[in-house]
Backbone as a ProteinNet text record, in pm:
[ID]
protein_1_A
[PRIMARY]
ALLTGVPIRIDMDTEKPGYSGRVVVEIRAGDGSGFGSDFEASDPTRFPARIRAAATALFTCGCPGQFLITHRNRVLEITQQ
[TERTIARY]
12023.9	12037.4	11986.2	11876.3	11815.4	11912.8	11986.5	12077.7	12203.7	12224.2	12336.8	12292.2	12165.6	12116	12034	12013.6	11934.1	11787	11701.9	11559	11495.2	11388.7	11311	11177.8	11138.3	11009.7	10931.5	10809.4	10725.2	10596	10571.6	10445.7	10344.6	10237.5	10136.1	10043.8	10033.5	9945.9	9811.3	9730	9601.3	9501.2	9375.3	9267.4	9245.2	9264.1	9236	9354.9	9331.6	9444.2	9502.1	9423.9	9473	9489.6	9522.2	9542.9	9680.9	9687.1	9816.1	9874.2	10005	10066.7	10216.3	10271.3	10415.1	10450.5	10526.3	10554.9	10703.2	10765.3	10901.5	10889.6	10952.1	10950.4	11092.2	11102.2	11232	11228.8	11326.1	11343.8	11466.2	11447.6	11558.4	11612.3	11742	11805.6	11784.3	11744.1	11725.4	11595.6	11514	11386.2	11277.2	11222.8	11123.2	10982.7	10965.3	10830	10779	10860.8	10816.6	10887.3	10810.8	10869.4	10799	10869.6	10812.1	10788.9	10704.1	10679	10639.8	10640.6	10598.3	10451.4	10378.3	10237.4	10153.7	10075.5	9984.9	9847.7	9748.9	9610.8	9518.4	9400.2	9303.6	9253.8	9263.8	9223.5	9341.8	9417.4	9536.3	9507.2	9380.7	9348.6	9355.5	9372.4	9381.7	9524.8	9616.8	9754.3	9749.1	9810.7	9800.7	9854.8	9771.1	9804.8	9928.7	9946	10062.3	10191.2	10184.2	10301.8	10330.7	10227.7	10246.6	10311.3	10265.7	10321.8	10469.8	10504.9	10644.7	10730.7	10681.6	10756	10772.2	10667.9	10675.1	10776.4	10781.1	10880.1	11021.8	11044.2	11176.3	11215	11120.3	11144.2	11176.3	11095.4	11112.4	11246.5	11289.6	11416.9	11538.1	11513.5	11623.6	11698.5	11626.8	11686.4	11672	11771.8	11759.9	11781.8	11724.2	11744.3	11612.5	11624	11505.8	11480.8	11354.2	11314.3	11194.6	11196.3	11080.3	11004.4	10877.4	10793.1	10677.1	10661.5	10552.3	10467.1	10339.6	10249.3	10157.4	10152.9	10065.1	10039	9916	9877.9	9933.5	9919.4	9960.9	10112.5	10190.3	10336.6	10386.9	10461.8	10520	10669.5	10723.1	10867.1	10923.9	11042.4	11111.6	11251.1	11288.7	11418.8	11478.2	11603.5	11667	11702.6	11678.3	11705.4	11844.6
21045.2	20908.2	20891.7	20960.2	20947.2	20988.9	21096.5	21147.3	21061.6	20966.8	20874	20739.9	20733.7	20612.3	20520.8	20558.4	20475.3	20512.8	20418.1	20448.3	20479.5	20558.6	20590.2	20517.8	20454.6	20384.3	20441.5	20484.4	20544.8	20464.7	20405.5	20335.5	20437.5	20455.9	20554.4	20496.4	20564.8	20521.5	20589.5	20531	20591.7	20483.1	20515	20423.2	20422.3	20539	20552.2	20505.2	20415.6	20364.8	20465.4	20561.1	20658.3	20594.3	20676.9	20627	20563.7	20450.5	20390.2	20463.7	20460.9	20525.2	20501.5	20530.2	20518.2	20635	20732	20853.7	20887.1	20921.7	20975	21126.4	21189.2	21334.6	21387.2	21508.9	21574	21706.6	21722.8	21847.8	21914.3	22033.2	22103.1	22212.6	22208.8	22309.1	22447.8	22541.4	22678.6	22704.7	22602.3	22617.9	22633.1	22751.5	22779.2	22735.3	22665.1	22627.7	22500.5	22433.2	22310	22189.9	22097.4	21974.5	21935	21858.4	21799.4	21651.9	21589.4	21446.6	21380.8	21247.5	21170.8	21129.4	21189	21154.8	21190.4	21093.2	21115.4	21062.8	21146.3	21104.1	21199.1	21151.1	21238.2	21347.6	21322.1	21420.4	21445.8	21555.3	21581.3	21602.5	21625.1	21641.1	21508.4	21398.9	21266.1	21230.9	21327.2	21304.7	21262.1	21148.9	21099.3	21200.6	21236.2	21341.4	21307.2	21182.1	21145.3	21154.1	21122.9	21137.5	21285.6	21366.3	21511.3	21568.1	21523.7	21572.3	21534.2	21413	21370	21451.9	21475.7	21555.7	21699	21753.3	21888.7	21896.5	21795	21791.5	21785.9	21706.7	21701	21837.9	21904	22037.2	22137.2	22136.5	22230	22209.1	22084.4	22052.8	22076.7	22111	22137.8	22012.8	21905.9	21779.2	21767.2	21812.8	21806	21664.8	21638.9	21510.8	21447.5	21324.2	21246.4	21143.2	21127.4	21035.5	20954.2	20826.9	20740.7	20740.4	20780.4	20780.9	20686.2	20588.6	20493.1	20494.6	20464.5	20451.2	20334	20243	20126.8	20069.7	20039.9	19978.5	20053.6	20185.1	20272.8	20277.8	20239.6	20246.9	20339.4	20442.3	20536.5	20509.1	20495.8	20473.6	20577.6	20628.5	20726.8	20673.1	20668.5	20621.3	20721.3	20760.8	20849.4	20768.1	20825.1	20757.1	20787.2
11623.2	11578.8	11435.1	11404.2	11271.6	11162	11183.9	11081.8	11067.1	11157.2	11144.2	11087.9	11044.6	10979.8	11068.1	11192.8	11282.7	11266.7	11225.8	11210.1	11345.3	11340.2	11459.2	11448.4	11557.1	11562.7	11680.3	11652.1	11755	11763.3	11879	11902.6	11952.9	11877.9	11911.7	12018.9	12129.2	12238	12220.5	12133.6	12101.6	12066	12083.5	12045.6	11895.2	11832	11689.2	11607	11509.9	11431.5	11333.3	11285.1	11187.1	11050.6	10951.1	10815.5	10803.3	10736.2	10704.6	10584.4	10573.1	10458.8	10454	10336.1	10311.8	10220.6	10273.3	10198.2	10211.8	10100.8	10103.9	10105	10205	10213.6	10197.1	10146.4	10131.2	10204.5	10293.7	10366	10304.8	10249	10183.8	10276	10302.3	10388	10328.7	10411.4	10366.7	10293.2	10272.9	10203.2	10308	10320.4	10423	10388.7	10277	10235.8	10302.7	10379.4	10444.4	10386.1	10334.1	10280.8	10152.6	10069.8	9950	9975.2	9895.2	9914	9782.3	9784.9	9668.5	9678.9	9772	9794.5	9672.8	9625.9	9514.6	9551.7	9532.6	9557.2	9482.6	9452.2	9385.4	9480.6	9610.3	9711.2	9804.7	9784.1	9865.1	10013.5	10048.5	10190.8	10265.1	10191.3	10252.3	10292.8	10284.9	10329.8	10476.8	10512.4	10650.1	10752.4	10849.2	10946.6	11028.5	11065.8	11147.9	11066.9	10939.3	10853.2	10832.3	10814	10801.3	10928.1	11043.7	11170.2	11182.2	11141.8	11147.4	11051.3	10931	10832.9	10881	10940.6	10994.1	11108.2	11192	11301.1	11245.4	11142.1	11078.4	11023.7	10957.7	10902.4	11014	11118.8	11229.9	11300.8	11310.5	11376.8	11286.9	11160.7	11068.6	11026.9	10999.9	10956.2	10804.4	10727.7	10581.7	10529	10412.7	10345.7	10307.6	10258.4	10222.2	10330.8	10365.2	10470	10425.7	10456.8	10436.7	10568.7	10562.4	10681.5	10655	10742	10727.3	10854.3	10836.2	10949.8	10922.8	11019.8	11006.4	11145.4	11171.9	11300	11420.3	11419.4	11529.5	11550.4	11448.4	11457.5	11345.3	11385.1	11290.7	11284.6	11163.8	11146.7	11052.3	11086.3	11004.1	10976.3	10848.1	10806.5	10708.7	10729.4	10633.8	10509.3	10391.8	10264.1	10213.8
[MASK]
+++++++++++++++++++++++++++++++++++++++++++++++++++++++++++++++++++++++++++++++++

């Protein structure tokens, strides 16, 4: 559904809210290095873990393209750009 333009919304069933964030990631077909992103911070270890997990899942599933991944208030959304 995601690759046909339908956004995915995941309600996280957890007590911990996690870090909020809005990151555009790019998954390149045939590129085994993972994913690229527009994330900028003085401390790169602050990359939101739930957004990283979603980007890694997209990479592992072989979903190429650019995706907007947002996380806020225990809701993760993925939209193809």
